[in-house]
VEXBA-868557 format. One line per field, with one value per residue: x, y, z of N, C-alpha, C, O in turn. Coordinates in steps of 0.05 Angstrom, whole numbers, plus 5000, padded with zeros to 4 digits. Layout:
BEGIN
n.xx <- (X ...)
n.yy <- (Y ...)
n.zz <- (Z ...)
ca.xx <- (X ...)
ca.yy <- (Y ...)
ca.zz <- (Z ...)
c.xx <- (X ...)
c.yy <- (Y ...)
c.zz <- (Z ...)
o.xx <- (X ...)
o.yy <- (Y ...)
o.zz <- (Z ...)
! end
This chain:
BEGIN
n.xx <- (5172 5207 5249 5280 5338 5383 5449 5487 5550 5592 5649 5691 5687 5685 5640 5570 5523 5479 5411 5404 5367 5332 5306 5265 5257 5214 5225 5210 5221 5184 5169 5170 5176 5198 5250 5290 5356 5373 5404 5446 5457 5423 5368 5305 5258 5187 5162 5145 5185 5186 5211 5255 5277 5301 5310 5354 5356 5399 5400 5449 5474 5443 5449 5505 5511 5481 5516 5556 5595 5630 5613 5616 5575 5510 5469 5467 5453 5430 5420 5389 5384 5334 5321 5264 5258 5295 5303 5318 5348 5404 5432 5488 5522 5582 5605 5636 5655 5675 5675 5647 5625 5590 5557 5528 5505 5495)
n.yy <- (6363 6396 6391 6410 6409 6413 6410 6420 6432 6439 6466 6483 6454 6404 6371 6353 6407 6407 6422 6473 6529 6539 6575 6569 6610 6650 6687 6740 6743 6720 6672 6605 6555 6532 6502 6456 6433 6364 6312 6298 6344 6355 6375 6372 6398 6396 6427 6441 6466 6515 6540 6593 6644 6630 6631 6612 6617 6616 6612 6632 6663 6656 6601 6594 6625 6595 6554 6579 6605 6656 6695 6724 6725 6744 6719 6670 6678 6648 6658 6629 6604 6568 6515 6491 6444 6408 6353 6357 6400 6403 6438 6453 6475 6495 6513 6560 6600 6648 6645 6618 6571 6549 6499 6465 6404 6333)
n.zz <- (5684 5732 5787 5851 5892 5948 5977 6032 6056 6112 6104 6137 6184 6165 6155 6143 6137 6179 6197 6176 6156 6096 6041 5984 5929 5887 5825 5838 5891 5925 5973 5958 5981 6045 6083 6122 6126 6128 6172 6140 6113 6071 6029 5997 5953 5939 5901 5834 5784 5732 5670 5683 5731 5795 5867 5921 5989 6040 6109 6138 6180 6227 6233 6240 6287 6324 6331 6356 6326 6294 6236 6171 6136 6129 6103 6051 5985 5928 5860 5808 5740 5712 5669 5648 5620 5638 5683 5737 5786 5824 5873 5903 5963 5989 6049 6093 6151 6129 6074 6014 5964 5906 5866 5810 5821 5812)
ca.xx <- (5172 5234 5250 5304 5348 5409 5466 5504 5572 5608 5677 5710 5685 5688 5616 5546 5511 5452 5394 5406 5342 5335 5281 5264 5244 5208 5241 5203 5227 5163 5178 5154 5178 5219 5257 5315 5373 5373 5429 5467 5459 5407 5340 5293 5231 5167 5153 5152 5196 5184 5234 5255 5296 5293 5331 5356 5366 5409 5401 5475 5481 5430 5461 5531 5507 5472 5540 5576 5616 5627 5613 5612 5552 5483 5455 5477 5431 5437 5400 5394 5367 5324 5310 5242 5259 5313 5287 5325 5370 5416 5449 5504 5536 5605 5603 5653 5647 5684 5676 5630 5624 5567 5559 5505 5512 5478)
ca.yy <- (6370 6402 6393 6423 6400 6424 6395 6440 6421 6458 6460 6489 6433 6379 6355 6365 6430 6398 6441 6500 6537 6547 6582 6569 6635 6657 6709 6765 6741 6706 6646 6582 6534 6534 6476 6454 6410 6340 6306 6296 6370 6354 6385 6370 6410 6383 6447 6438 6490 6519 6556 6619 6650 6623 6636 6596 6635 6600 6629 6624 6677 6643 6574 6596 6635 6573 6538 6595 6611 6682 6693 6749 6721 6746 6698 6665 6678 6639 6663 6609 6602 6540 6506 6473 6418 6391 6340 6363 6417 6398 6462 6448 6498 6490 6536 6565 6625 6671 6640 6597 6565 6533 6486 6448 6375 6314)
ca.zz <- (5712 5743 5816 5861 5918 5956 5996 6044 6072 6128 6096 6159 6204 6151 6159 6132 6151 6187 6211 6163 6143 6068 6028 5955 5922 5859 5815 5851 5919 5939 5983 5948 6002 6066 6094 6138 6118 6146 6185 6119 6100 6046 6029 5971 5952 5922 5882 5806 5773 5704 5660 5696 5751 5822 5886 5945 6010 6062 6133 6149 6204 6249 6235 6252 6314 6340 6336 6369 6306 6281 6207 6156 6119 6141 6088 6025 5966 5901 5840 5787 5716 5710 5644 5655 5606 5653 5703 5765 5792 5850 5877 5927 5975 6007 6067 6116 6163 6114 6045 6004 5936 5898 5840 5803 5823 5797)
c.xx <- (5201 5232 5277 5311 5374 5423 5486 5525 5587 5637 5697 5710 5688 5665 5592 5536 5482 5437 5396 5380 5348 5308 5285 5246 5237 5225 5235 5209 5206 5173 5159 5153 5200 5225 5282 5330 5372 5400 5452 5470 5443 5379 5330 5265 5213 5156 5163 5161 5191 5208 5232 5277 5285 5316 5330 5368 5373 5413 5426 5482 5469 5442 5488 5529 5499 5496 5562 5600 5610 5629 5609 5586 5526 5466 5471 5453 5442 5414 5407 5374 5360 5313 5289 5242 5278 5297 5293 5349 5379 5437 5463 5518 5558 5609 5625 5646 5654 5686 5655 5633 5600 5573 5533 5515 5494 5458)
c.yy <- (6373 6405 6404 6411 6415 6406 6416 6426 6443 6451 6465 6466 6405 6360 6368 6388 6423 6420 6470 6506 6548 6553 6580 6592 6637 6680 6736 6765 6727 6679 6624 6560 6541 6505 6478 6430 6388 6335 6304 6322 6372 6364 6383 6382 6395 6402 6440 6465 6491 6535 6584 6622 6643 6630 6616 6615 6617 6618 6623 6638 6663 6615 6576 6606 6613 6554 6553 6603 6639 6679 6721 6748 6724 6724 6694 6662 6670 6646 6646 6611 6573 6536 6485 6447 6398 6378 6349 6382 6412 6420 6459 6474 6487 6515 6537 6592 6650 6667 6619 6594 6548 6520 6471 6419 6358 6301)
c.zz <- (5721 5773 5825 5888 5923 5975 6006 6061 6086 6122 6119 6179 6191 6155 6146 6150 6158 6201 6200 6149 6115 6056 5997 5946 5893 5851 5829 5881 5936 5948 5973 5968 6021 6075 6110 6129 6138 6158 6165 6104 6075 6050 6000 5973 5933 5900 5854 5795 5743 5695 5673 5716 5779 5841 5909 5966 6034 6087 6149 6176 6228 6254 6249 6281 6333 6348 6350 6352 6294 6251 6196 6140 6135 6129 6062 6006 5939 5882 5816 5764 5713 5682 5651 5640 5619 5676 5732 5767 5821 5854 5904 5936 5994 6023 6088 6127 6146 6084 6039 5974 5930 5871 5835 5803 5807 5816)
o.xx <- (5217 5215 5295 5294 5386 5411 5500 5518 5593 5648 5717 5731 5692 5668 5594 5539 5463 5449 5389 5371 5366 5289 5306 5223 5252 5239 5253 5202 5211 5186 5134 5132 5219 5208 5294 5319 5370 5419 5476 5485 5448 5367 5343 5250 5222 5142 5186 5146 5193 5224 5211 5295 5262 5339 5310 5389 5356 5427 5426 5494 5483 5446 5493 5543 5508 5495 5583 5622 5588 5643 5600 5577 5520 5449 5486 5435 5459 5391 5429 5351 5377 5297 5296 5227 5279 5281 5275 5367 5364 5457 5451 5525 5552 5615 5632 5631 5641 5696 5647 5642 5591 5591 5518 5532 5478 5441)
o.yy <- (6355 6420 6408 6405 6427 6389 6428 6410 6464 6433 6451 6459 6385 6336 6391 6388 6431 6436 6488 6490 6564 6538 6588 6594 6626 6692 6752 6784 6723 6664 6625 6547 6555 6488 6499 6408 6393 6351 6306 6323 6390 6362 6391 6377 6383 6392 6435 6484 6470 6543 6596 6605 6650 6634 6604 6628 6605 6638 6611 6626 6659 6607 6560 6596 6612 6541 6542 6607 6644 6662 6740 6769 6707 6712 6711 6647 6682 6642 6648 6617 6556 6552 6462 6429 6375 6392 6348 6381 6415 6421 6462 6491 6471 6536 6516 6607 6670 6685 6603 6612 6533 6527 6465 6412 6368 6285)
o.zz <- (5718 5783 5808 5904 5905 5987 5990 6079 6074 6134 6120 6190 6205 6158 6138 6174 6145 6216 6215 6132 6111 6061 5987 5955 5876 5868 5832 5895 5960 5932 5978 5972 6014 6075 6112 6125 6163 6155 6173 6084 6058 6072 5981 5992 5914 5882 5850 5796 5729 5712 5672 5719 5785 5833 5915 5960 6047 6085 6170 6193 6248 6277 6267 6299 6356 6368 6356 6362 6284 6241 6209 6130 6151 6142 6053 6012 5927 5889 5805 5768 5711 5672 5658 5648 5613 5689 5749 5750 5840 5840 5925 5921 6012 6012 6100 6114 6148 6070 6056 5960 5948 5857 5854 5786 5790 5807)
! end
């Protein structure tokens, strides 16, 4: 059983990105689950992933707009290869209005 979580940090403000909408997508773009990051910028899905390609779509434009911050990102989309024999994928996003980086955490 492979599960997935994310942690989003607002690098420009130096705090978690709370209240950011994120969708977990199948390879064909079908939404498997939707959620919103908690006060610590974290979100975990209950969906069991098998080996294959999945996506995470972070609704960054709406999140920045709600904070009154201009951004160049309409959304951040991560496409990841999942090995279903691994127990968990934690995919973190460090976000600012004009740049972002991601990594697989623990």
